[in-house]
C-alpha distance (Angstrom), angle and dihedral (degrees) to the residues before:
residue distance angle dihedral
M1 . . .
P2 3.84 . .
I3 3.77 117.4 .
G4 3.74 120.6 -142.9
R5 3.80 146.2 157.5
I6 3.75 136.7 -163.1
T7 3.77 136.9 -149.5
I8 3.79 122.6 -149.2
D9 3.77 125.4 -152.5
T10 3.80 95.1 -132.0
E11 3.83 92.2 -172.0
G12 3.81 92.1 58.9
C13 3.87 96.1 39.1
K14 3.81 114.5 106.5
G15 3.78 94.1 -169.3
C16 3.81 94.8 -116.4
T17 3.88 91.0 150.2
L18 3.80 92.9 -141.7
C19 3.85 88.6 126.0
A20 3.82 91.5 51.7
T21 3.79 90.3 54.5
A22 3.83 91.0 50.2
C23 3.82 94.5 49.1
L24 3.76 105.4 97.0
P25 3.86 97.0 -163.1
R26 3.88 88.0 46.8
L27 3.83 95.1 -123.6
L28 3.86 96.7 147.1
Q29 3.75 124.1 84.2
T30 3.77 139.3 168.9
D31 3.82 111.7 -100.6
T32 3.73 101.6 -134.3
T33 3.85 91.4 176.9
Y34 3.85 94.0 66.4
L35 3.71 134.8 56.7
N36 3.81 117.8 -165.2
S37 3.79 124.6 -141.2
L38 3.82 90.7 -88.2
G39 3.78 91.3 55.4
Y40 3.82 98.5 -108.0
H41 3.79 130.6 126.7
P42 3.87 101.9 -122.5
T43 3.75 127.4 -146.1
R44 3.73 120.4 -103.5
L45 3.81 136.1 -165.8
V46 3.86 114.7 -112.8
D47 3.78 104.4 -171.5
P48 3.80 112.4 138.8
A49 3.77 92.9 153.7
G50 3.82 94.5 51.2
Q51 3.78 95.4 -117.5
C52 3.82 97.6 147.3
T53 3.81 109.7 115.1
G54 3.78 95.7 -169.8
C55 3.82 90.5 -119.6
G56 3.77 91.4 154.9
L57 3.80 99.5 -138.0
C58 3.78 91.6 124.1
A59 3.82 90.5 54.2
V60 3.79 94.1 47.9
I61 3.80 92.7 51.8
C62 3.84 96.4 44.3
P63 3.84 106.2 106.9
D64 3.78 93.3 -158.1
A65 3.86 97.5 44.4
C66 3.85 92.6 -123.3
I67 3.72 94.9 144.8
T68 3.76 129.1 84.7
V69 3.79 121.0 -170.5
Y70 3.79 126.9 -149.4
R71 3.77 121.3 -171.6
L72 3.83 123.3 -169.8
R73 3.77 113.6 -132.4
V74 3.70 113.9 -140.4
A75 3.81 116.2 -151.3
R76 3.78 113.4 -117.6
Q77 3.71 119.5 -126.6
P78 3.84 114.6 -120.5
A79 3.77 114.5 -102.2
A80 3.75 113.8 -100.5
R81 3.80 114.7 -109.3
V82 3.66 118.7 -123.1
G83 3.85 118.7 -138.1
T84 3.79 134.3 22.4
L85 3.71 133.7 -81.5
I86 3.81 116.8 -130.0
């Protein structure tokens, strides 16, 4: 399973929650404890178990391009060879 993370530009976020609706594991929530300089409650990532896959749906739907997605690339194991060398 891919491993990812996102960062949210909280000063540019208007709290529209479109990203939260696009997140299938439901890892995005409105941060009601913080107001940005524009007076909005921005969205924040709540992912203590590391479930974010870095799919990018949240970034695609964000109308203000406030989300940056990072995806960890896992090195693939070389395929096993069949047969023997003599």
